[in-house]
C-alpha positions as CSV (number, residue, x, y, z in Angstrom):
1,M,103.3,53.5,75.7
2,A,100.3,52.4,77.8
3,F,96.8,51.1,77.0
4,D,93.7,52.2,78.9
5,G,91.4,49.5,77.5
6,V,90.2,51.8,74.7
7,N,93.2,53.8,73.5
8,Y,97.0,54.0,73.9
9,L,99.0,56.9,75.2
10,V,102.4,57.3,73.5
11,V,105.0,59.6,75.3
12,W,108.3,61.1,74.2
13,Y,110.7,63.9,74.9
14,D,111.5,66.8,72.4
15,Y,115.0,68.3,72.7
16,D,115.5,71.8,71.3
17,G,119.2,71.3,70.9
18,G,120.0,73.9,73.6
19,T,119.1,74.0,77.3
20,D,115.5,72.8,77.2
21,S,113.6,69.7,76.4
22,A,109.9,68.9,77.1
23,I,107.6,65.8,77.5
24,Y,104.8,65.3,75.1
25,G,102.2,62.6,74.4
26,T,99.4,61.6,72.1
27,R,96.6,59.2,72.2
28,V,96.4,56.6,69.5
29,T,93.5,54.2,68.8
30,P,94.1,50.5,68.3
31,D,93.5,51.1,64.5
32,G,96.4,53.6,64.5
33,V,94.4,56.8,64.4
34,V,96.3,59.7,66.2
35,L,93.8,61.5,68.4
36,D,96.1,64.4,69.3
37,P,97.9,65.4,66.2
38,E,99.2,68.6,67.8
39,A,100.5,66.5,70.7
40,I,99.7,66.9,74.4
41,P,102.2,69.0,76.3
42,I,102.7,66.9,79.5
43,S,105.6,68.9,80.9
44,V,107.2,72.0,79.4
45,A,109.0,73.4,82.4
46,S,112.4,75.1,81.8
47,G,115.4,72.9,81.8
48,Y,116.1,69.3,80.7
49,Q,113.3,66.7,80.9
50,F,114.2,63.4,79.4
51,F,113.2,59.7,79.1
52,P,109.5,59.5,79.9
53,A,107.8,56.3,80.9
54,V,104.0,55.7,81.2
55,A,101.6,53.3,82.8
56,F,97.8,53.2,83.1
57,D,96.6,52.7,86.8
58,G,93.0,52.0,86.1
59,R,91.9,55.6,86.1
60,Y,94.7,57.8,84.8
61,Y,97.8,57.5,82.7
62,V,100.8,58.2,85.0
63,V,103.8,59.6,83.2
64,T,107.3,59.8,84.8
65,W,110.5,61.3,83.5
66,H,113.8,62.7,84.9
67,D,113.9,66.4,85.3
68,H,116.6,69.0,85.8
69,R,114.6,72.0,86.8
70,S,116.1,72.1,90.3
71,G,119.7,72.0,89.0
72,N,119.9,68.3,89.8
73,Y,118.2,65.3,88.1
74,D,115.0,64.3,90.0
75,I,112.1,62.0,89.0
76,Y,108.9,63.9,88.2
77,G,105.4,62.6,87.3
78,A,102.0,63.8,86.1
79,R,98.6,62.2,85.6
80,V,96.9,62.4,82.2
81,T,93.2,61.6,81.9
82,T,91.8,59.3,79.2
83,E,90.5,62.4,77.5
84,G,94.1,63.8,77.2
85,T,93.9,66.4,80.0
86,V,97.1,66.8,82.1
87,L,96.1,67.1,85.7
88,E,99.5,68.4,87.0
89,P,100.9,70.7,84.2
90,S,103.9,71.5,86.4
91,G,104.4,67.9,87.4
92,F,105.1,66.6,90.9
93,A,108.4,65.5,92.4
94,L,108.6,61.7,93.1
95,T,112.3,61.9,94.2
96,S,114.3,64.8,95.6
97,E,117.8,63.7,96.5
98,L,121.2,65.2,96.6
99,E,122.3,62.6,94.0
100,R,121.0,62.2,90.5
101,T,117.9,60.1,90.0
102,I,117.5,59.2,86.4
103,Y,115.9,56.8,83.8
104,P,112.6,56.1,85.6
105,D,110.3,53.2,84.7
106,I,106.8,52.6,86.0
107,V,104.2,49.8,86.3
108,A,100.7,50.0,87.7
109,S,98.3,47.6,89.4
110,G,95.2,48.9,87.8
111,A,93.8,50.0,91.2
112,G,95.7,53.3,91.6
113,Q,98.9,51.7,92.9
114,N,102.1,52.4,91.1
115,L,105.7,51.2,91.4
116,I,108.5,53.4,89.9
117,A,112.1,52.4,89.7
118,W,115.1,54.5,88.8
119,Q,118.9,54.7,88.7
120,T,120.8,56.8,91.2
121,D,124.5,57.3,92.1
122,R,124.3,57.6,95.8
123,V,127.6,55.7,95.8
124,P,130.1,57.7,93.8
125,E,130.9,56.3,90.3
126,T,128.3,53.5,90.9
127,F,124.7,53.4,89.7
128,D,122.2,51.4,91.8
129,I,118.5,50.7,91.3
130,Y,115.9,52.1,93.7
131,G,112.1,52.0,93.8
132,S,109.1,53.4,95.5
133,Q,105.3,52.8,95.5
134,F,102.7,55.5,95.4
135,Y,98.9,55.8,94.8
136,T,97.2,58.1,92.4
137,F,93.8,57.2,93.9
138,R,92.5,54.6,96.3
139,S,89.3,52.7,95.7
140,T,87.6,51.8,99.0
141,D,84.2,51.3,100.4
142,D,85.6,51.6,104.0
143,P,86.7,55.1,105.2
144,L,90.0,54.9,107.0
145,A,89.2,54.2,110.7
146,L,90.8,56.6,113.2
147,A,90.9,56.7,116.9
148,Y,92.9,59.3,118.8
149,N,93.0,60.6,122.3
150,G,96.4,62.3,122.5
151,N,98.1,59.3,124.1
152,R,96.9,56.6,121.7
153,H,96.5,56.8,117.9
154,L,94.9,53.9,116.0
155,V,94.6,53.6,112.2
156,R,93.2,50.8,110.1
157,E,94.2,50.0,106.5
158,P,91.2,50.5,104.2
159,N,89.1,47.4,103.5
160,T,91.1,45.3,105.9
161,E,91.2,44.2,109.6
162,I,94.8,45.4,109.8
163,L,95.3,47.8,112.7
164,H,98.3,50.0,113.5
165,L,98.5,51.4,117.0
166,V,101.0,53.9,118.7
167,Y,100.9,55.0,122.3
168,T,103.0,56.1,125.2
169,R,104.0,54.0,128.2
170,R,106.4,55.2,130.9
171,G,107.9,57.8,128.6
172,Q,108.4,55.5,125.7
173,I,106.7,55.5,122.2
174,I,105.2,52.0,121.6
175,Y,104.0,50.6,118.3
176,E,101.8,47.6,117.9
177,Y,100.2,45.8,114.9
178,S,97.2,43.5,114.5
179,S,96.2,41.6,111.4
180,D,92.8,40.4,112.7
181,G,90.9,43.5,113.9
182,G,92.6,43.7,117.3
183,N,91.9,40.2,118.5
184,D,95.6,39.4,118.6
185,W,98.5,41.8,118.6
186,A,102.2,41.4,117.6
187,L,104.8,42.1,120.3
188,P,105.1,45.8,121.2
189,E,108.0,47.6,119.6
190,I,109.7,50.6,121.3
191,V,110.3,53.2,118.6
192,G,111.4,56.2,120.7
193,E,111.0,58.2,123.9
194,G,108.6,61.1,124.4
195,M,104.9,61.7,124.4
196,F,101.8,62.5,122.2
197,P,102.5,60.2,119.3
198,A,100.6,60.3,116.0
199,I,100.7,57.8,113.1
200,A,100.0,57.8,109.4
201,L,100.4,55.1,106.7
202,D,102.3,55.5,103.4
203,C,101.4,54.0,100.0
204,A,102.7,50.7,101.0
205,S,100.7,50.8,104.3
206,L,103.9,51.2,106.3
207,P,103.7,53.4,109.4
208,S,105.3,56.8,109.9
209,I,105.2,58.1,113.5
210,T,105.9,61.5,114.9
211,W,105.9,62.7,118.6
212,T,107.1,65.4,120.9
213,D,108.9,65.4,124.2
214,A,109.0,67.3,127.5
215,E,111.3,70.0,126.0
216,G,108.9,70.6,123.1
217,G,111.0,69.0,120.4
218,L,109.7,67.1,117.4
219,W,110.7,63.6,116.4
220,Y,109.9,61.3,113.5
221,R,110.5,57.6,112.5
222,R,109.1,55.3,109.9
223,K,109.1,51.7,108.8
224,T,111.2,51.2,105.6
225,S,109.9,47.6,105.3
226,P,107.6,45.4,107.3
227,T,110.4,44.5,109.6
228,I,112.9,47.4,109.6
229,W,112.6,50.8,111.2
230,S,114.5,53.9,110.0
231,D,116.8,55.9,112.2
232,I,115.0,58.4,114.5
233,C,115.0,61.9,113.1
234,H,115.0,64.9,115.4
235,L,113.1,67.4,113.3
236,D,113.0,70.3,115.7
237,D,115.2,70.8,118.8
238,P,114.7,73.7,121.2
239,T,118.1,74.3,122.8
240,S,117.3,77.0,125.3
241,P,114.3,78.0,127.4
242,G,113.3,80.9,125.1
243,D,113.4,78.8,121.9
244,R,110.1,78.1,120.1
245,H,108.8,74.7,121.2
246,L,105.8,72.5,120.6
247,N,102.9,73.1,122.9
248,S,100.5,70.6,121.7
249,P,100.5,67.1,120.1
250,P,101.7,67.0,116.5
251,A,99.4,65.7,113.7
252,I,100.7,63.8,110.7
253,A,99.4,62.9,107.2
254,I,101.0,61.4,104.1
255,D,100.0,62.6,100.7
256,L,99.1,59.7,98.4
257,V,98.0,61.6,95.4
258,S,99.2,65.1,94.5
259,R,102.7,64.8,95.9
260,P,102.9,61.0,96.5
261,N,104.6,59.9,99.7
262,T,105.1,63.5,101.0
263,V,104.9,63.7,104.7
264,H,103.1,66.6,106.3
265,I,103.5,67.2,110.1
266,L,101.4,70.1,111.6
267,V,102.3,71.5,115.0
268,T,101.8,74.6,117.2
269,R,104.7,76.2,118.8
270,S,105.3,78.8,121.6
271,G,108.4,80.8,122.5
272,V,109.8,84.3,122.3
273,F,111.3,86.5,119.6
274,H,115.0,86.4,119.9
275,H,116.6,89.6,121.2
276,T,113.2,91.1,122.2
277,N,111.8,88.5,124.6
278,I,108.3,89.2,123.2
279,P,106.2,86.0,123.8
280,I,104.9,84.0,120.9
281,H,101.9,82.2,122.3
282,T,100.8,80.0,119.5
283,R,101.8,79.7,115.9
284,L,101.0,77.0,113.4
285,R,104.0,75.4,111.7
286,I,104.2,72.6,109.2
287,S,107.0,70.3,108.2
288,R,106.9,68.8,104.7
289,F,109.4,66.4,103.3
290,P,109.7,63.4,101.0
291,L,109.1,60.1,102.8
292,I,112.5,58.7,101.8
293,I,114.6,61.7,102.9
294,P,113.3,63.2,106.2
295,A,116.7,64.8,106.8
296,R,115.4,67.6,104.5
297,A,112.6,68.4,106.9
298,G,112.2,71.7,108.7
299,L,109.5,73.7,110.3
300,T,108.3,76.6,108.2
């Protein structure tokens, strides 16, 4: 149950005794009047959907639950307006792992920022607790500042003087950080080797960086905390001269709303059709993957 300052939203699951269950909700006034006596169908997808949790983020109710529609238990979510309208009737995936992710809980800051936590059995026969932040909206009077020239990409966190810069130097991908608008910079960090880097910030304002190399491959790396970098992920690897390869700098964005913390990387590639040697001059391709599991990425 969550309170929006006027009414409550109560959520539950309804199990049919067979192979399906669904998530429902209703708004209730502080005096106990049920505003949606027929219930609001929040998620009625096929398969099991259990154990919803709800928070109010200042604009929307955000409902989460664990969901078996993929054949594995993942965490899904949906936004519900204060008028009772479900904005994502099919829900959106907040986790998508090989292991089960179950029993979510959620808290919200009141400014669009949400924190979810869940159980997962990444280690066999052991359940651990994991969490992730995401935004359902961002209130800002300062458009995100961007500066990009192919070799350098600068982004600023909204409403702050915090800058994140990525660039190339002698074939290396360099990341720098400034907390005072660029007057002082932290020591440069080498995050990889290649050229044409691009950067985007996730819900926690941690950087994700993608770049290419002389062979036309595609690389990716992100900060998992303010001090720790992930492993480098090789997202696309041309292995022979005729293979499709990147022919321009990649672009990166991170969805903060509809599919929170989903990374999108847009590239153009050239090459030849296998077995025919017919040239492919330019084709747009995009890689999408959840922030926490880039190993599932692939160019489509």
